[in-house]
N, C-alpha and C positions, 0 to 999 in steps of 0.2 A: 168424129165421134172420142170424148180423150178416153181411156184404159182407164181401171178401179183406179191405180196404184196414184197416174196421175190429176183424177178424181179425187181425188183423199188431199193431195197435197194445194189443189183449188181452192179446198175446202178451208184451208188455216189460212192464220193474217201474217202480213210481210212482219219483223221487230225490228228496230231499229239498231244497226248494229252501234254498237257507244269504243268499237277498239277492241284492244288485249285479247280478242280473241284468234287464234287462229285460225291459216282458211281450212279449208271443208281438202283432204286427202286423201289415198288410198281406199278401202272398200268402202269406208264411209261416202264417199267423194262416190264411186261405181253404183252405191247403190242407188243413188237420187238420181242419177246417170239413167238407168235401168229404168227407170220409173216416165221418164220425158228421153222419147228412141228421138223425135224429128229435131230436137236443140242436139249440141253437136260442144263438146263441153274442147275446149280451146285452153294445148298445154294446162289443163286444168287453175286457167284462171280466172276469161270467161263462157260466158255459151253464148251463140249464135243460132239464131234461126232463121232463112230465107222466107218470105211468105208471098205466092205471087197474084196477081188481078191484073185482070185483064183488059185495065185503064187505069189513067191517072186518077182516076175521079175516089172510081174502089180504093187504089192502094192509097188515098190520102186519108181518107174515110178511115180506114180503118186505124191510122197514123195516127189521130185525132181522138179514136180509141183506147188506142195503147198508153196513150197518152193522161187520158183522164183518170182510167186507171191505174198510173203510176205517182198522180198523183195521193186519188185514195189511198193506197198502199203506202205512202212516200220513199215511196223507192224505184228509181229512177234510171230506166236504161237508155244506153244509142239506140237512139231513129232513122239509119235511114232512109229517105222515101226516094222513091223516082219513079218514073213509068212504068205504070205494073210492079211494084216489088218493094218491099218493104223490108231491109233488115231490123234485124233486132239484134242488142247484142248487151249484157246485160255482166255485174258484177258489183261484189258490193269496196265500193273503192276507199271506202274505211280502213280496210283490211288488206286493199289490192288482191285481192281473190274472191272464191265464193262458199258462201253463205244458205243455208237450208233456205232463209229465204227468197233469195236467187232463184232458186226453183222451187215457190212456190206463185213467187211471181208470172215466172213463166209457164205452167202447168193455167192461169189466172191467166193470161194471153188466147193459150189456145182456145181457150173455153169461148174469148171473143171470136173464129174463125167462120 
């Protein structure tokens, strides 16, 4: 079950990035990262999480759920599907870094689990 901070993020909506804003960094990035301890921030640039499943079908079903959520939020992660696992990578392509919307999407994905 997601913690209260992550649940707060999951209750928000992703906002389309129009560019021209700097990627998150420093304490602002660290504060959001603390709210989603199951996700890894890689080089301050993107979020990654691996989800494990007992078989391909369950992994596929989860990948489809993530895809549908991404469409609803207009925020599209990279989804790597393989037998028994799904790896999700999220960042805001428009600014080539992280925004709050990346963390919102990650929190929403956690709620699918």
